[in-house]
N, C-alpha and C positions, 0 to 999 in steps of 0.2 A: 504494500500500500504506500501511497505517497500522501504526504500532508496536502490538504486542499490548497494551501497557498503556494505550492510548488508545481502544480499541474501544467502551468503555462510557461514555465522556465524552459529555455532551450539548453540541451546538454549535448556534448560531443558524442557521436556514435562510434568512435574508434574502438572502444572496448567491446562493442557488440560483435566485432569481427573475431574475437577470441572465444572459442568454445568453453563452456563451463565444465569444470572437472567434477565428476561424481565419485571419483576414487576415494575411498576411505583410507586414511593413513593409519598405520599400526600405532597402537598405544605404547607409550613409554612404559616398560615393565615395572619400574619402581613406582611410578605414579599410579598405575593400575592396581598394584598390590596395596598401596596406601588407601586408595579409594575403596577397594573391596573390604579391607579391614574396617574402615569407618562405617560402611554400610552395614556390615555384620554387627558391629557394636550398637548402632542405632536400632537395628531390627531386634536385637536381644533386649534392649531397653524398652522397646514398644510392647513387647509381649504379644498378647492375642489381638491387639488393636490395629494391626497392620492392614491397610487397604491399598491396593495399587490403582492409580489413576493413569490411564494411557492417553497420550495425545497424538497429534499428527506426526511428531518427530519419529515415533516408532515406525510409521509407514515411510516417511521421507528418507530415513536412513536404512530401510530394508531390514528391520530388526524383528519382524513378526515371528519368525521361527524361534529366535533366541528368547524373545519375550514369552512365547507360549511354553517353551521348555521350562523357563523360570517359574511361571505360574503353576505348571503341573507339579514341579518338584517341591514347591513351597506350599501349595494349596491355598495361597492368599486369595481373598476375594478381589475381584477386579471390576472396575467401571471404566468407561471411556468418556473423554471429553467429546463434544460434537464432531470435531475435526478428526478424531481418532477412532471413529465408529467401526471401521472394518479391520482394525489392528488385531482384535481378538475374535475368534469364532463365536458367533452369537449363541450357538448351541452348547458352548462350554458351561458345565454345571456351576462354576463359580463366577460366571459373568453376570453382573447386576444390571447391565444396560448403560445407556447414555445418561450422563449427569452433567447438567450445565451449571449446577450450583451445589456446593457442599456446605452444610451448617456446622 
């Protein structure tokens, strides 16, 4: 989206000649290990109150298979934001549907 006060500005088209890359770069192993440890710590602290909310980034970065494996292994309930609707199979028994607001 563009802010409404920019829609009439002229911009150079030169960068449009360069194709966008969709290649995902590998994670730094030490950073990945740190993040995983942090996530596990937070999940342990949360106890049974964990709920997964999926958004469009799971689709955009082609993570549906990894996401579904994570959900099956953990058994966490899952909801999707409106833009992430198709990221989780709707017949999955722990799928609660689309949520546009959480209280």
